[in-house]
C-alpha positions, 0 to 999 in steps of 0.5 A, spaced: 501 487 512 507 482 512 511 485 506 517 481 503 524 483 501 525 482 493 529 475 494 524 472 499 518 474 494 522 471 488 523 465 492 516 464 494 513 465 487 518 460 484 515 455 489 508 456 488 509 455 480 507 448 481 500 450 482 498 453 476 492 457 476 488 457 469 484 464 468 477 464 466 471 468 466 468 464 472 473 468 477 476 474 473 470 477 470 474 483 467 481 484 467 485 487 473 487 494 469 484 500 472 483 503 479 480 500 485 478 502 491 475 499 498 469 501 502 466 508 501 471 509 495 474 515 498 481 513 498 484 513 491 490 513 488 493 518 483 494 526 484 489 527 489 492 522 495 499 524 495 505 529 493 511 525 493 515 532 491 514 534 499 512 527 502 505 530 503 498 527 503 491 529 502 487 526 507 481 522 505 475 523 509 475 515 511 480 509 511 481 504 506 486 502 500 486 503 493 490 499 487 491 502 480 494 497 475 496 499 468 496 495 462 504 496 461 506 493 468 505 499 473 502 499 479 500 504 485 497 503 492 494 508 497 493 506 504 490 509 509 488 506 516 488 506 523 490 500 528 487 500 535 490 498 542 486 493 546 490 495 552 490 503 551 484 505 547 486 512 546 493 510 543 490 509 536 496 509 531 494 512 524 498 510 518 498 513 511 502 510 505 504 511 498 508 507 493 508 505 486 512 500 481 512 495 477 508 489 477 508 482 474 502 477 473 505 470 475 503 464 471 501 461 478 496 466 479 500 470 484 502 477 483 509 480 485 510 488 486 517 491 485 517 499 488 521 504 484 524 506 490 520 513 492 515 510 496 513 513 503 509 513 509 506 517 515 505 514 522 502 517 528 502 514 535 500 519 540 503 514 545 510 513 542 516 516 543 516 519 536 509 521 535 509 523 528 514 522 523 515 520 515 519 514 513 521 510 507 516 505 504 519 501 499 518 493 500 517 488 494 510 485 495 507 478 494 500 476 493 498 469 493 492 470 488 487 475 486 480 474 483 475 479 480 467 478 481 461 481 479 457 484 484 450 480 483 446 486 486 450 492 484 453 489 478 460 492 480 466 489 478 470 487 485 477 485 486 479 480 491 487 480 493 490 475 497 497 476 501 502 471 501 499 467 506 492 467 504 490 473 508 485 477 504 486 485 503 479 489 503 475 487 497 475 493 492 471 496 487 472 498 480 472 506 480 475 507 473 477 502 468 483 507 467 489 507 472 489 513 476 497 514 477 502 519 478 508 519 473 511 512 473 518 514 474 522 516 480 518 522 483 523 525 488 531 524 489 532 518 493 538 514 495 539 506 497 534 505 502 533 498 506 529 495 511 524 490 514 517 490 516 513 487 521 506 484 520 502 491 521 506 494 516 511 498 520 519 499 518 524 496 523 530 499 520 531 505 515 538 507 513 537 514 512 533 520 514 527 523 510 527 530 508 531 536 510 532 537 518 530 529 519 533 526 525 534 519 527 531 516 533 531 509 536 533 507 529 527 509 525 528 515 520 524 521 522 523 527 518 519 534 518 511 532 518 507 536 513 500 534 516 497 530 521 491 525 522 485 527 524 483 520 528 477 523 532 473 525 525 475 520 520 471 514 520 474 507 520 471 504 513 474 499 509 
């Protein structure tokens, strides 16, 4: 996923304001408030996914994504995925991440998300120089548009989010009309963090090492890792 700096996200959102979208029942069967989860719905936001106090995760049985939105403007995102390597099939990269912050439903139909600053992600790549590390993950995000439909077969509500370039996020089903979130405030001590991301969601610059005993290697913040992915067991389900 390509993520944006706050300034770029604001600029793109301002440019899109000319294309106003009228929200009605034809594409928003219900409001966005609540907890949404993709695929098998094993990945869900809230206290059963991440523990920011020690930067750890409770690993879901399958991959997926989950978003929660509150009625007072807060969001939380949980992501768990694997990225294959065509030239090296055994070099599967696992990424699990958590972030929360404030969101705004823009009048042009987009959604802008600004993190509180204590998000983090764990990356495991058995073929990399650093095979397992945790780093800050706090990037503003812009979603071009969103739609909520009612599945004609299950009658479940389904959320479709589209990234800044129109690429779709995996469809998510409403698993709770209430947001499942950790407290909507900073949950660990953080300093100013900066970085950019690639289209795969990796940070390419971090200004501080995370956690006690952290070390910096090849420009990437590395910290003590409290868990590992079980790539051979987890099903790749979106």
